[in-house]
C-alpha positions as a Python dict, from the first residue, in 0.01 Angstrom:
ca = {
    (1, 'X'): (0, 0, 0),
    (2, 'X'): (346, 61, 139),
    (3, 'X'): (639, 32, -99),
    (4, 'X'): (799, -312, -92),
    (5, 'X'): (1132, -336, 90),
    (6, 'X'): (1326, -525, -178),
    (7, 'X'): (1660, -697, -113),
    (8, 'X'): (1899, -722, -408),
    (9, 'X'): (2218, -927, -377),
    (10, 'X'): (2534, -754, -495),
    (11, 'X'): (2597, -781, -869),
    (12, 'X'): (2267, -950, -963),
    (13, 'X'): (2015, -662, -980),
    (14, 'X'): (2021, -647, -1362),
    (15, 'X'): (1930, -1017, -1383),
    (16, 'X'): (1627, -967, -1156),
    (17, 'X'): (1520, -654, -1345),
    (18, 'X'): (1547, -846, -1673),
    (19, 'X'): (1318, -1119, -1535),
    (20, 'X'): (1087, -866, -1360),
    (21, 'X'): (1072, -992, -1002),
    (22, 'X'): (1217, -915, -662),
    (23, 'X'): (1477, -1155, -526),
    (24, 'X'): (1352, -1098, -171),
    (25, 'X'): (1113, -880, 26),
    (26, 'X'): (1152, -782, 393),
    (27, 'X'): (818, -766, 572),
    (28, 'X'): (699, -787, 935),
    (29, 'X'): (1025, -930, 1071),
    (30, 'X'): (1077, -1184, 792),
    (31, 'X'): (1261, -1204, 464),
    (32, 'X'): (1067, -1382, 188),
    (33, 'X'): (1313, -1507, -74),
    (34, 'X'): (1209, -1588, -430),
    (35, 'X'): (1308, -1927, -564),
    (36, 'X'): (1681, -1947, -631),
    (37, 'X'): (1822, -2168, -902),
    (38, 'X'): (2177, -2269, -984),
    (39, 'X'): (2231, -1985, -1228),
    (40, 'X'): (2562, -1834, -1320),
    (41, 'X'): (2606, -1456, -1324),
    (42, 'X'): (2466, -1441, -1679),
    (43, 'X'): (2157, -1640, -1577),
    (44, 'X'): (2256, -1965, -1749),
    (45, 'X'): (2225, -2293, -1555),
    (46, 'X'): (2513, -2490, -1412),
    (47, 'X'): (2502, -2809, -1620),
    (48, 'X'): (2589, -3062, -1347),
    (49, 'X'): (2326, -3124, -1073),
    (50, 'X'): (2548, -3101, -764),
    (51, 'X'): (2708, -2780, -896),
    (52, 'X'): (2360, -2645, -970),
    (53, 'X'): (2246, -2717, -612),
    (54, 'X'): (2559, -2551, -470),
    (55, 'X'): (2511, -2247, -692),
    (56, 'X'): (2142, -2221, -591),
    (57, 'X'): (2241, -2217, -223),
    (58, 'X'): (2526, -1974, -288),
    (59, 'X'): (2277, -1743, -464),
    (60, 'X'): (2036, -1787, -173),
    (61, 'X'): (2306, -1712, 83),
    (62, 'X'): (2401, -1391, -103),
    (63, 'X'): (2042, -1267, -67),
    (64, 'X'): (2024, -1370, 298),
    (65, 'X'): (2355, -1194, 369),
    (66, 'X'): (2234, -873, 202),
    (67, 'X'): (1954, -855, 463),
    (68, 'X'): (2188, -944, 751),
    (69, 'X'): (2071, -1306, 772),
    (70, 'X'): (2236, -1646, 746),
    (71, 'X'): (2092, -1987, 671),
    (72, 'X'): (2056, -2029, 1050),
    (73, 'X'): (1777, -1765, 1032),
    (74, 'X'): (1578, -1972, 779),
    (75, 'X'): (1254, -2109, 924),
    (76, 'X'): (1088, -2256, 614),
    (77, 'X'): (1232, -2414, 298),
    (78, 'X'): (1059, -2526, -20),
    (79, 'X'): (1259, -2736, -267),
    (80, 'X'): (1145, -2779, -627),
    (81, 'X'): (1294, -3057, -838),
    (82, 'X'): (1244, -3178, -1192),
    (83, 'X'): (1231, -3560, -1181),
    (84, 'X'): (1270, -3588, -802),
    (85, 'X'): (1287, -3968, -809),
    (86, 'X'): (1608, -3942, -1011),
    (87, 'X'): (1775, -3646, -839),
    (88, 'X'): (1642, -3611, -484),
    (89, 'X'): (1908, -3821, -307),
    (90, 'X'): (2195, -3653, -496),
    (91, 'X'): (2061, -3302, -428),
    (92, 'X'): (1970, -3380, -67),
    (93, 'X'): (2322, -3512, 4),
    (94, 'X'): (2470, -3174, -102),
    (95, 'X'): (2211, -2978, 97),
    (96, 'X'): (2257, -3179, 417),
    (97, 'X'): (2634, -3202, 414),
    (98, 'X'): (2719, -2849, 297),
    (99, 'X'): (2435, -2610, 386),
    (100, 'X'): (2182, -2741, 635),
    (101, 'X'): (2382, -2701, 954),
    (102, 'X'): (2303, -2830, 1301),
    (103, 'X'): (1959, -2913, 1444),
    (104, 'X'): (1705, -2781, 1495),
    (105, 'X'): (1644, -2763, 1121),
    (106, 'X'): (1393, -2544, 935),
    (107, 'X'): (1070, -2690, 805),
    (108, 'X'): (1102, -2830, 453),
    (109, 'X'): (866, -2918, 171),
    (110, 'X'): (995, -3091, -143),
    (111, 'X'): (789, -3064, -459),
    (112, 'X'): (830, -3245, -790),
    (113, 'X'): (770, -3022, -1092),
    (114, 'X'): (783, -3068, -1467),
    (115, 'X'): (968, -2750, -1562),
    (116, 'X'): (1208, -2501, -1401),
    (117, 'X'): (1316, -2286, -1695),
    (118, 'X'): (1602, -2520, -1786),
    (119, 'X'): (1708, -2593, -1428),
    (120, 'X'): (1673, -2915, -1226),
    (121, 'X'): (1657, -2764, -875),
    (122, 'X'): (1519, -2453, -705),
    (123, 'X'): (1510, -2345, -339),
    (124, 'X'): (1273, -2089, -184),
    (125, 'X'): (1289, -1981, 181),
    (126, 'X'): (1145, -1762, 453),
    (127, 'X'): (1398, -1630, 704),
    (128, 'X'): (1360, -1447, 1032),
    (129, 'X'): (1527, -1105, 1018),
    (130, 'X'): (1781, -1025, 1291),
    (131, 'X'): (1627, -821, 1570),
    (132, 'X'): (1722, -455, 1570),
    (133, 'X'): (1954, -353, 1852),
}
């Protein structure tokens, strides 16, 4: 097996090494990004939902940028939410107004979960890598 082409965002490698996973892998023209939560630099959650969603997308965008991508390169999004009935509309409002951008939009799947390691929201994406040359 070929060695994985791991993407680490600036300043967060120690956090990923502590938790033993890769933030993103480049493979076959795509970047597969692990779920990103609204964690501060020390790994602790933002306490307020909207701030947590913003921080999750800021963390996501840092990983995309490291591979030369933007959110416009994202083709597939999976959202995970604890208690989606209570938080979906609030989280979705932040996503749509601040991060989603213009149509056409990526595909999206929203999943309700019971636990996210102390977080309320997580976003996982697949992005198309920029073409070389």
